[in-house]
PDB file of N, CA, C and O in Angstrom:
ATOM      1  N   UNK A   1       0.981  -1.016   0.109  1.00  0.00           N
ATOM      2  CA  UNK A   1      -0.054  -0.059   0.078  1.00  0.00           C
ATOM      3  C   UNK A   1       0.920   1.188   0.168  1.00  0.00           C
ATOM      4  O   UNK A   1       1.923   1.154   0.881  1.00  0.00           O
ATOM      5  N   UNK A   2       0.548   2.359  -0.642  1.00  0.00           N
ATOM      6  CA  UNK A   2       1.452   3.494  -0.684  1.00  0.00           C
ATOM      7  C   UNK A   2       1.017   4.292   0.329  1.00  0.00           C
ATOM      8  O   UNK A   2      -0.016   3.957   0.910  1.00  0.00           O
ATOM      9  N   UNK A   3       1.716   5.496   0.734  1.00  0.00           N
ATOM     10  CA  UNK A   3       1.447   6.387   1.707  1.00  0.00           C
ATOM     11  C   UNK A   3       0.166   6.756   1.225  1.00  0.00           C
ATOM     12  O   UNK A   3      -0.774   6.255   1.842  1.00  0.00           O
ATOM     13  N   UNK A   4      -0.115   7.520   0.259  1.00  0.00           N
ATOM     14  CA  UNK A   4      -1.525   7.977  -0.060  1.00  0.00           C
ATOM     15  C   UNK A   4      -2.548   7.137  -0.029  1.00  0.00           C
ATOM     16  O   UNK A   4      -3.694   7.555   0.138  1.00  0.00           O
ATOM     17  N   UNK A   5      -2.260   5.813  -0.189  1.00  0.00           N
ATOM     18  CA  UNK A   5      -3.248   4.837   0.079  1.00  0.00           C
ATOM     19  C   UNK A   5      -3.557   4.439   1.812  1.00  0.00           C
ATOM     20  O   UNK A   5      -4.684   4.174   2.232  1.00  0.00           O
ATOM     21  N   UNK A   6      -2.516   4.462   2.528  1.00  0.00           N
ATOM     22  CA  UNK A   6      -2.570   4.473   3.854  1.00  0.00           C
ATOM     23  C   UNK A   6      -3.318   5.585   4.372  1.00  0.00           C
ATOM     24  O   UNK A   6      -4.258   5.368   5.136  1.00  0.00           O
ATOM     25  N   UNK A   7      -2.941   6.975   3.974  1.00  0.00           N
ATOM     26  CA  UNK A   7      -3.399   8.101   4.421  1.00  0.00           C
ATOM     27  C   UNK A   7      -5.189   8.038   3.826  1.00  0.00           C
ATOM     28  O   UNK A   7      -6.043   8.749   4.354  1.00  0.00           O
ATOM     29  N   UNK A   8      -5.402   7.401   3.065  1.00  0.00           N
ATOM     30  CA  UNK A   8      -6.979   7.972   2.901  1.00  0.00           C
ATOM     31  C   UNK A   8      -7.643   6.819   3.594  1.00  0.00           C
ATOM     32  O   UNK A   8      -8.805   6.635   3.232  1.00  0.00           O
ATOM     33  N   UNK A   9      -7.118   5.894   4.625  1.00  0.00           N
ATOM     34  CA  UNK A   9      -8.038   5.193   5.570  1.00  0.00           C
ATOM     35  C   UNK A   9      -8.323   6.050   6.568  1.00  0.00           C
ATOM     36  O   UNK A   9      -9.090   5.609   7.424  1.00  0.00           O
ATOM     37  N   UNK A  10      -7.774   7.563   6.754  1.00  0.00           N
ATOM     38  CA  UNK A  10      -7.993   8.503   7.892  1.00  0.00           C
ATOM     39  C   UNK A  10      -9.188   9.438   7.556  1.00  0.00           C
ATOM     40  O   UNK A  10      -9.918  10.091   8.301  1.00  0.00           O
ATOM     41  N   UNK A  11      -9.164   9.300   6.203  1.00  0.00           N
ATOM     42  CA  UNK A  11     -10.254  10.378   5.808  1.00  0.00           C
ATOM     43  C   UNK A  11     -11.734  10.284   6.348  1.00  0.00           C
ATOM     44  O   UNK A  11     -12.287   9.193   6.489  1.00  0.00           O
ATOM     45  N   UNK A  12     -12.191  11.181   6.568  1.00  0.00           N
ATOM     46  CA  UNK A  12     -13.739  10.995   7.088  1.00  0.00           C
ATOM     47  C   UNK A  12     -13.967  10.337   8.327  1.00  0.00           C
ATOM     48  O   UNK A  12     -15.047   9.874   8.693  1.00  0.00           O
ATOM     49  N   UNK A  13     -12.898  10.319   8.951  1.00  0.00           N
ATOM     50  CA  UNK A  13     -13.136   9.746  10.640  1.00  0.00           C
ATOM     51  C   UNK A  13     -13.172  10.776  11.427  1.00  0.00           C
ATOM     52  O   UNK A  13     -12.339  11.681  11.481  1.00  0.00           O
ATOM     53  N   UNK A  14     -14.225  10.644  12.104  1.00  0.00           N
ATOM     54  CA  UNK A  14     -14.381  11.700  13.314  1.00  0.00           C
ATOM     55  C   UNK A  14     -13.524  11.813  14.513  1.00  0.00           C
ATOM     56  O   UNK A  14     -13.797  12.742  15.272  1.00  0.00           O
ATOM     57  N   UNK A  15     -12.541  11.042  14.822  1.00  0.00           N
ATOM     58  CA  UNK A  15     -11.391  10.963  15.592  1.00  0.00           C
ATOM     59  C   UNK A  15     -10.660  12.419  15.120  1.00  0.00           C
ATOM     60  O   UNK A  15     -10.437  13.297  15.953  1.00  0.00           O
ATOM     61  N   UNK A  16     -10.341  12.562  13.800  1.00  0.00           N
ATOM     62  CA  UNK A  16      -9.473  13.263  12.961  1.00  0.00           C
ATOM     63  C   UNK A  16     -10.011  14.598  12.661  1.00  0.00           C
ATOM     64  O   UNK A  16      -9.423  15.273  11.816  1.00  0.00           O
ATOM     65  N   UNK A  17     -11.019  15.046  13.227  1.00  0.00           N
ATOM     66  CA  UNK A  17     -11.936  16.256  12.691  1.00  0.00           C
ATOM     67  C   UNK A  17     -11.104  17.504  13.372  1.00  0.00           C
ATOM     68  O   UNK A  17     -10.148  17.348  14.131  1.00  0.00           O
ATOM     69  N   UNK A  18     -11.728  18.960  12.897  1.00  0.00           N
ATOM     70  CA  UNK A  18     -11.020  20.029  13.317  1.00  0.00           C
ATOM     71  C   UNK A  18     -11.180  20.109  14.777  1.00  0.00           C
ATOM     72  O   UNK A  18     -10.171  20.468  15.384  1.00  0.00           O
ATOM     73  N   UNK A  19     -12.285  19.839  15.507  1.00  0.00           N
ATOM     74  CA  UNK A  19     -11.941  20.024  17.011  1.00  0.00           C
ATOM     75  C   UNK A  19     -11.095  19.176  17.591  1.00  0.00           C
ATOM     76  O   UNK A  19     -10.298  19.767  18.319  1.00  0.00           O
ATOM     77  N   UNK A  20     -10.915  17.676  17.542  1.00  0.00           N
ATOM     78  CA  UNK A  20      -9.886  17.181  17.767  1.00  0.00           C
ATOM     79  C   UNK A  20      -8.517  17.636  17.732  1.00  0.00           C
ATOM     80  O   UNK A  20      -7.736  17.632  18.683  1.00  0.00           O
ATOM     81  N   UNK A  21      -8.297  18.017  16.584  1.00  0.00           N
ATOM     82  CA  UNK A  21      -6.834  18.681  15.953  1.00  0.00           C
ATOM     83  C   UNK A  21      -6.620  19.683  16.987  1.00  0.00           C
ATOM     84  O   UNK A  21      -5.508  19.685  17.516  1.00  0.00           O
ATOM     85  N   UNK A  22      -7.675  20.725  17.456  1.00  0.00           N
ATOM     86  CA  UNK A  22      -7.690  21.801  18.040  1.00  0.00           C
ATOM     87  C   UNK A  22      -7.416  21.733  19.343  1.00  0.00           C
ATOM     88  O   UNK A  22      -6.791  22.604  19.949  1.00  0.00           O
ATOM     89  N   UNK A  23      -7.947  20.519  19.927  1.00  0.00           N
ATOM     90  CA  UNK A  23      -7.906  20.252  21.534  1.00  0.00           C
ATOM     91  C   UNK A  23      -6.608  19.747  21.683  1.00  0.00           C
ATOM     92  O   UNK A  23      -6.012  19.931  22.744  1.00  0.00           O
ATOM     93  N   UNK A  24      -6.006  19.029  20.595  1.00  0.00           N
ATOM     94  CA  UNK A  24      -4.871  18.127  21.039  1.00  0.00           C
ATOM     95  C   UNK A  24      -3.308  18.320  20.501  1.00  0.00           C
ATOM     96  O   UNK A  24      -2.270  17.842  20.958  1.00  0.00           O
ATOM     97  N   UNK A  25      -3.517  19.170  19.396  1.00  0.00           N
ATOM     98  CA  UNK A  25      -2.320  19.824  18.703  1.00  0.00           C
ATOM     99  C   UNK A  25      -1.959  20.598  19.885  1.00  0.00           C
ATOM    100  O   UNK A  25      -2.844  20.956  20.663  1.00  0.00           O
ATOM    101  N   UNK A  26      -0.449  20.953  20.132  1.00  0.00           N
ATOM    102  CA  UNK A  26      -0.189  22.155  20.691  1.00  0.00           C
ATOM    103  C   UNK A  26       0.152  23.456  19.910  1.00  0.00           C
ATOM    104  O   UNK A  26       1.224  24.033  19.728  1.00  0.00           O
ATOM    105  N   UNK A  27      -1.057  23.711  19.529  1.00  0.00           N
ATOM    106  CA  UNK A  27      -0.845  25.301  18.865  1.00  0.00           C
ATOM    107  C   UNK A  27      -2.267  26.252  19.569  1.00  0.00           C
ATOM    108  O   UNK A  27      -3.246  25.900  20.227  1.00  0.00           O
ATOM    109  N   UNK A  28      -1.788  27.602  19.044  1.00  0.00           N
ATOM    110  CA  UNK A  28      -2.665  28.287  19.822  1.00  0.00           C
ATOM    111  C   UNK A  28      -1.737  29.281  20.340  1.00  0.00           C
ATOM    112  O   UNK A  28      -0.550  29.303  20.015  1.00  0.00           O
ATOM    113  N   UNK A  29      -2.450  30.367  21.405  1.00  0.00           N
ATOM    114  CA  UNK A  29      -1.847  31.269  22.194  1.00  0.00           C
ATOM    115  C   UNK A  29      -0.913  30.522  23.289  1.00  0.00           C
ATOM    116  O   UNK A  29      -1.169  29.358  23.599  1.00  0.00           O
ATOM    117  N   UNK A  30       0.145  31.202  23.850  1.00  0.00           N
ATOM    118  CA  UNK A  30       0.639  30.257  24.766  1.00  0.00           C
ATOM    119  C   UNK A  30      -0.540  30.121  26.271  1.00  0.00           C
ATOM    120  O   UNK A  30      -0.582  29.212  27.100  1.00  0.00           O
ATOM    121  N   UNK A  31      -0.991  30.789  26.229  1.00  0.00           N
ATOM    122  CA  UNK A  31      -2.031  30.467  27.298  1.00  0.00           C
ATOM    123  C   UNK A  31      -2.847  28.974  27.034  1.00  0.00           C
ATOM    124  O   UNK A  31      -3.109  28.057  27.812  1.00  0.00           O
ATOM    125  N   UNK A  32      -3.060  29.122  25.903  1.00  0.00           N
ATOM    126  CA  UNK A  32      -3.740  27.560  25.117  1.00  0.00           C
ATOM    127  C   UNK A  32      -2.970  26.505  25.292  1.00  0.00           C
ATOM    128  O   UNK A  32      -3.421  25.458  25.756  1.00  0.00           O
ATOM    129  N   UNK A  33      -1.685  26.662  24.932  1.00  0.00           N
ATOM    130  CA  UNK A  33      -0.518  25.524  25.133  1.00  0.00           C
ATOM    131  C   UNK A  33      -0.473  25.268  26.398  1.00  0.00           C
ATOM    132  O   UNK A  33      -0.482  24.057  26.621  1.00  0.00           O
ATOM    133  N   UNK A  34      -0.406  26.242  27.757  1.00  0.00           N
ATOM    134  CA  UNK A  34       0.041  26.102  28.429  1.00  0.00           C
ATOM    135  C   UNK A  34      -1.158  24.977  29.271  1.00  0.00           C
ATOM    136  O   UNK A  34      -0.977  23.946  29.918  1.00  0.00           O
ATOM    137  N   UNK A  35      -2.471  25.782  28.881  1.00  0.00           N
ATOM    138  CA  UNK A  35      -3.618  24.743  29.547  1.00  0.00           C
ATOM    139  C   UNK A  35      -3.618  23.190  28.773  1.00  0.00           C
ATOM    140  O   UNK A  35      -4.009  22.194  29.383  1.00  0.00           O
ATOM    141  N   UNK A  36      -3.154  23.132  27.435  1.00  0.00           N
ATOM    142  CA  UNK A  36      -3.037  21.743  27.048  1.00  0.00           C
ATOM    143  C   UNK A  36      -1.991  21.010  27.780  1.00  0.00           C
ATOM    144  O   UNK A  36      -2.162  19.834  28.102  1.00  0.00           O
ATOM    145  N   UNK A  37      -1.000  21.605  28.034  1.00  0.00           N
ATOM    146  CA  UNK A  37       0.136  20.830  28.546  1.00  0.00           C
ATOM    147  C   UNK A  37       0.000  20.480  29.936  1.00  0.00           C
ATOM    148  O   UNK A  37       0.741  19.639  30.444  1.00  0.00           O
ATOM    149  N   UNK A  38      -0.913  21.083  30.589  1.00  0.00           N
ATOM    150  CA  UNK A  38      -1.237  20.761  31.978  1.00  0.00           C
ATOM    151  C   UNK A  38      -1.817  19.656  31.921  1.00  0.00           C
ATOM    152  O   UNK A  38      -1.349  18.683  32.513  1.00  0.00           O
ATOM    153  N   UNK A  39      -3.189  19.569  31.046  1.00  0.00           N
ATOM    154  CA  UNK A  39      -3.782  18.578  31.232  1.00  0.00           C
ATOM    155  C   UNK A  39      -2.932  17.325  30.715  1.00  0.00           C
ATOM    156  O   UNK A  39      -3.593  16.318  30.967  1.00  0.00           O
ATOM    157  N   UNK A  40      -2.201  17.123  30.337  1.00  0.00           N
ATOM    158  CA  UNK A  40      -1.329  15.816  29.886  1.00  0.00           C
ATOM    159  C   UNK A  40      -0.586  15.728  31.146  1.00  0.00           C
ATOM    160  O   UNK A  40      -0.580  14.626  31.694  1.00  0.00           O
ATOM    161  N   UNK A  41       0.031  16.683  31.691  1.00  0.00           N
ATOM    162  CA  UNK A  41       0.975  16.800  32.980  1.00  0.00           C
ATOM    163  C   UNK A  41      -0.018  16.116  34.179  1.00  0.00           C
ATOM    164  O   UNK A  41       0.431  15.255  34.936  1.00  0.00           O
ATOM    165  N   UNK A  42      -1.166  16.512  34.247  1.00  0.00           N
ATOM    166  CA  UNK A  42      -2.125  15.799  35.232  1.00  0.00           C
ATOM    167  C   UNK A  42      -2.208  14.360  35.030  1.00  0.00           C
ATOM    168  O   UNK A  42      -2.474  13.567  35.932  1.00  0.00           O
ATOM    169  N   UNK A  43      -1.934  13.994  33.618  1.00  0.00           N
ATOM    170  CA  UNK A  43      -1.861  12.321  33.373  1.00  0.00           C
ATOM    171  C   UNK A  43      -0.636  11.688  33.638  1.00  0.00           C
ATOM    172  O   UNK A  43      -0.458  10.486  33.442  1.00  0.00           O
ATOM    173  N   UNK A  44       0.516  12.728  34.234  1.00  0.00           N
ATOM    174  CA  UNK A  44       1.623  11.828  34.320  1.00  0.00           C
ATOM    175  C   UNK A  44       2.497  12.352  33.527  1.00  0.00           C
ATOM    176  O   UNK A  44       3.653  12.251  33.939  1.00  0.00           O
ATOM    177  N   UNK A  45       2.324  13.015  32.269  1.00  0.00           N
ATOM    178  CA  UNK A  45       3.275  13.083  31.001  1.00  0.00           C
ATOM    179  C   UNK A  45       4.023  14.175  31.441  1.00  0.00           C
ATOM    180  O   UNK A  45       3.524  15.261  31.735  1.00  0.00           O
ATOM    181  N   UNK A  46       5.743  13.786  31.513  1.00  0.00           N
ATOM    182  CA  UNK A  46       6.357  14.989  32.089  1.00  0.00           C
ATOM    183  C   UNK A  46       7.483  15.466  31.318  1.00  0.00           C
ATOM    184  O   UNK A  46       8.412  16.119  31.793  1.00  0.00           O
ATOM    185  N   UNK A  47       7.337  15.032  29.825  1.00  0.00           N
ATOM    186  CA  UNK A  47       8.053  15.171  28.684  1.00  0.00           C
ATOM    187  C   UNK A  47       7.122  15.837  27.563  1.00  0.00           C
ATOM    188  O   UNK A  47       5.927  15.634  27.346  1.00  0.00           O
ATOM    189  N   UNK A  48       8.096  16.760  26.861  1.00  0.00           N
ATOM    190  CA  UNK A  48       6.902  17.171  25.516  1.00  0.00           C
ATOM    191  C   UNK A  48       8.091  17.768  24.620  1.00  0.00           C
ATOM    192  O   UNK A  48       8.883  18.626  25.008  1.00  0.00           O
ATOM    193  N   UNK A  49       8.077  17.151  23.324  1.00  0.00           N
ATOM    194  CA  UNK A  49       8.898  17.311  22.100  1.00  0.00           C
ATOM    195  C   UNK A  49       8.290  18.597  21.431  1.00  0.00           C
ATOM    196  O   UNK A  49       7.118  18.563  21.057  1.00  0.00           O
ATOM    197  N   UNK A  50       9.006  19.663  21.278  1.00  0.00           N
ATOM    198  CA  UNK A  50       8.346  20.570  20.654  1.00  0.00           C
ATOM    199  C   UNK A  50       9.043  20.750  18.810  1.00  0.00           C
ATOM    200  O   UNK A  50      10.216  20.842  18.446  1.00  0.00           O
ATOM    201  N   UNK A  51       7.829  20.742  18.030  1.00  0.00           N
ATOM    202  CA  UNK A  51       8.368  20.589  16.859  1.00  0.00           C
ATOM    203  C   UNK A  51       7.504  21.601  15.972  1.00  0.00           C
ATOM    204  O   UNK A  51       6.413  21.419  15.431  1.00  0.00           O
ATOM    205  N   UNK A  52       8.296  22.672  15.991  1.00  0.00           N
ATOM    206  CA  UNK A  52       7.467  23.928  15.635  1.00  0.00           C
ATOM    207  C   UNK A  52       7.737  24.253  13.907  1.00  0.00           C
ATOM    208  O   UNK A  52       7.397  25.340  13.440  1.00  0.00           O
ATOM    209  N   UNK A  53       8.355  23.224  13.081  1.00  0.00           N
ATOM    210  CA  UNK A  53       8.729  23.692  11.845  1.00  0.00           C
ATOM    211  C   UNK A  53       7.370  22.965  10.927  1.00  0.00           C
ATOM    212  O   UNK A  53       7.455  22.970   9.699  1.00  0.00           O
ATOM    213  N   UNK A  54       6.539  22.550  11.384  1.00  0.00           N
ATOM    214  CA  UNK A  54       5.419  21.730  10.556  1.00  0.00           C
ATOM    215  C   UNK A  54       4.809  23.158   9.649  1.00  0.00           C
ATOM    216  O   UNK A  54       4.076  24.025  10.123  1.00  0.00           O
ATOM    217  N   UNK A  55       5.235  23.115   8.523  1.00  0.00           N
ATOM    218  CA  UNK A  55       4.488  24.064   7.392  1.00  0.00           C
ATOM    219  C   UNK A  55       4.507  25.673   7.740  1.00  0.00           C
ATOM    220  O   UNK A  55       3.810  26.518   7.178  1.00  0.00           O
ATOM    221  N   UNK A  56       5.543  25.929   8.884  1.00  0.00           N
ATOM    222  CA  UNK A  56       5.683  27.207   9.092  1.00  0.00           C
ATOM    223  C   UNK A  56       7.323  27.592   8.360  1.00  0.00           C
ATOM    224  O   UNK A  56       8.305  26.855   8.266  1.00  0.00           O
ATOM    225  N   UNK A  57       7.145  29.008   7.920  1.00  0.00           N
ATOM    226  CA  UNK A  57       8.320  29.509   7.438  1.00  0.00           C
ATOM    227  C   UNK A  57       9.430  29.957   8.482  1.00  0.00           C
ATOM    228  O   UNK A  57       9.102  30.312   9.614  1.00  0.00           O
ATOM    229  N   UNK A  58      10.519  29.934   8.141  1.00  0.00           N
ATOM    230  CA  UNK A  58      11.780  30.251   9.181  1.00  0.00           C
ATOM    231  C   UNK A  58      11.469  31.163  10.265  1.00  0.00           C
ATOM    232  O   UNK A  58      11.621  30.855  11.447  1.00  0.00           O
ATOM    233  N   UNK A  59      10.974  32.434   9.812  1.00  0.00           N
ATOM    234  CA  UNK A  59      10.544  33.557  10.699  1.00  0.00           C
ATOM    235  C   UNK A  59       9.536  32.782  11.538  1.00  0.00           C
ATOM    236  O   UNK A  59       9.787  32.689  12.739  1.00  0.00           O
ATOM    237  N   UNK A  60       8.606  32.305  11.141  1.00  0.00           N
ATOM    238  CA  UNK A  60       7.570  31.917  11.856  1.00  0.00           C
ATOM    239  C   UNK A  60       7.923  30.629  12.950  1.00  0.00           C
ATOM    240  O   UNK A  60       7.411  30.424  14.051  1.00  0.00           O
ATOM    241  N   UNK A  61       8.792  29.985  12.367  1.00  0.00           N
ATOM    242  CA  UNK A  61       9.272  28.746  13.481  1.00  0.00           C
ATOM    243  C   UNK A  61       9.906  29.687  14.479  1.00  0.00           C
ATOM    244  O   UNK A  61       9.316  29.760  15.557  1.00  0.00           O
ATOM    245  N   UNK A  62      10.984  30.415  14.329  1.00  0.00           N
ATOM    246  CA  UNK A  62      11.499  31.135  15.272  1.00  0.00           C
ATOM    247  C   UNK A  62      10.831  31.984  16.344  1.00  0.00           C
ATOM    248  O   UNK A  62      11.176  32.050  17.524  1.00  0.00           O
ATOM    249  N   UNK A  63       9.727  32.686  15.700  1.00  0.00           N
ATOM    250  CA  UNK A  63       8.782  33.526  17.077  1.00  0.00           C
ATOM    251  C   UNK A  63       7.885  32.268  17.345  1.00  0.00           C
ATOM    252  O   UNK A  63       7.091  32.666  18.198  1.00  0.00           O
ATOM    253  N   UNK A  64       7.580  30.895  17.050  1.00  0.00           N
ATOM    254  CA  UNK A  64       6.977  30.020  17.721  1.00  0.00           C
ATOM    255  C   UNK A  64       8.006  29.507  18.823  1.00  0.00           C
ATOM    256  O   UNK A  64       7.408  29.350  19.887  1.00  0.00           O
ATOM    257  N   UNK A  65       8.899  29.302  18.884  1.00  0.00           N
ATOM    258  CA  UNK A  65       9.954  28.624  19.312  1.00  0.00           C
ATOM    259  C   UNK A  65      10.342  29.682  20.606  1.00  0.00           C
ATOM    260  O   UNK A  65      10.643  29.301  21.737  1.00  0.00           O
ATOM    261  N   UNK A  66      10.260  31.071  20.160  1.00  0.00           N
ATOM    262  CA  UNK A  66      10.668  32.059  21.077  1.00  0.00           C
ATOM    263  C   UNK A  66       9.393  32.198  22.345  1.00  0.00           C
ATOM    264  O   UNK A  66       9.664  32.415  23.526  1.00  0.00           O
ATOM    265  N   UNK A  67       8.254  32.056  21.912  1.00  0.00           N
ATOM    266  CA  UNK A  67       6.940  32.243  22.603  1.00  0.00           C
ATOM    267  C   UNK A  67       7.048  30.816  23.492  1.00  0.00           C
ATOM    268  O   UNK A  67       6.565  30.740  24.622  1.00  0.00           O
ATOM    269  N   UNK A  68       7.661  29.827  22.915  1.00  0.00           N
ATOM    270  CA  UNK A  68       7.369  28.612  23.819  1.00  0.00           C
ATOM    271  C   UNK A  68       8.468  28.632  24.904  1.00  0.00           C
ATOM    272  O   UNK A  68       8.180  28.035  25.941  1.00  0.00           O
ATOM    273  N   UNK A  69       9.569  29.168  24.841  1.00  0.00           N
ATOM    274  CA  UNK A  69      10.720  29.030  25.670  1.00  0.00           C
ATOM    275  C   UNK A  69      10.207  30.184  26.597  1.00  0.00           C
ATOM    276  O   UNK A  69       9.974  29.844  27.757  1.00  0.00           O
ATOM    277  N   UNK A  70       9.981  31.592  26.243  1.00  0.00           N
ATOM    278  CA  UNK A  70       9.952  32.457  26.946  1.00  0.00           C
ATOM    279  C   UNK A  70       8.608  32.510  27.845  1.00  0.00           C
ATOM    280  O   UNK A  70       8.724  32.967  28.982  1.00  0.00           O
ATOM    281  N   UNK A  71       7.328  32.066  27.401  1.00  0.00           N
ATOM    282  CA  UNK A  71       6.156  32.358  27.715  1.00  0.00           C
ATOM    283  C   UNK A  71       5.319  30.942  28.402  1.00  0.00           C
ATOM    284  O   UNK A  71       4.387  30.987  29.205  1.00  0.00           O
ATOM    285  N   UNK A  72       6.025  29.595  27.764  1.00  0.00           N
ATOM    286  CA  UNK A  72       5.263  28.419  28.066  1.00  0.00           C
ATOM    287  C   UNK A  72       6.219  27.709  28.971  1.00  0.00           C
ATOM    288  O   UNK A  72       5.684  27.326  30.012  1.00  0.00           O
ATOM    289  N   UNK A  73       7.301  27.472  28.870  1.00  0.00           N
ATOM    290  CA  UNK A  73       8.242  26.694  29.606  1.00  0.00           C
ATOM    291  C   UNK A  73       8.523  27.547  31.143  1.00  0.00           C
ATOM    292  O   UNK A  73       8.934  26.850  32.071  1.00  0.00           O
ATOM    293  N   UNK A  74       8.329  28.849  31.365  1.00  0.00           N
ATOM    294  CA  UNK A  74       8.628  29.147  32.598  1.00  0.00           C
ATOM    295  C   UNK A  74       7.143  29.063  33.305  1.00  0.00           C
ATOM    296  O   UNK A  74       7.120  29.176  34.531  1.00  0.00           O
ATOM    297  N   UNK A  75       5.891  28.870  32.598  1.00  0.00           N
ATOM    298  CA  UNK A  75       4.643  28.470  33.492  1.00  0.00           C
ATOM    299  C   UNK A  75       4.850  27.119  34.098  1.00  0.00           C
ATOM    300  O   UNK A  75       4.582  26.921  35.283  1.00  0.00           O
ATOM    301  N   UNK A  76       5.428  25.975  33.140  1.00  0.00           N
ATOM    302  CA  UNK A  76       5.433  25.026  33.587  1.00  0.00           C
ATOM    303  C   UNK A  76       6.598  24.230  34.614  1.00  0.00           C
ATOM    304  O   UNK A  76       6.594  23.126  35.158  1.00  0.00           O
ATOM    305  N   UNK A  77       7.455  25.218  34.590  1.00  0.00           N
ATOM    306  CA  UNK A  77       8.611  24.869  35.390  1.00  0.00           C
ATOM    307  C   UNK A  77       8.466  24.593  36.873  1.00  0.00           C
ATOM    308  O   UNK A  77       9.101  23.893  37.661  1.00  0.00           O
ATOM    309  N   UNK A  78       7.143  25.587  37.009  1.00  0.00           N
ATOM    310  CA  UNK A  78       6.904  25.769  38.684  1.00  0.00           C
ATOM    311  C   UNK A  78       5.892  24.447  38.690  1.00  0.00           C
ATOM    312  O   UNK A  78       5.760  24.069  39.854  1.00  0.00           O
ATOM    313  N   UNK A  79       5.305  23.809  37.965  1.00  0.00           N
ATOM    314  CA  UNK A  79       4.269  22.828  38.293  1.00  0.00           C
ATOM    315  C   UNK A  79       5.147  21.666  38.694  1.00  0.00           C
ATOM    316  O   UNK A  79       4.640  20.604  39.054  1.00  0.00           O
TER     317      UNK A  79
END
């Protein structure tokens, strides 16, 4: 099966809808990301890999990483 064939099995599945992506992907304002990460922290997750390059230009990647470092990480360091 090709990659596109494998991906086609995910089409039109409710669990991959816009609301699920919004709720579970680490995107949004720093406050939204902090809130989402705290939900995972409450479940015992204590590591997060930041992958800020998905579809973003270099300028946007840098800004995203700066926001994560300067606004998100300090809030979670206290938890």
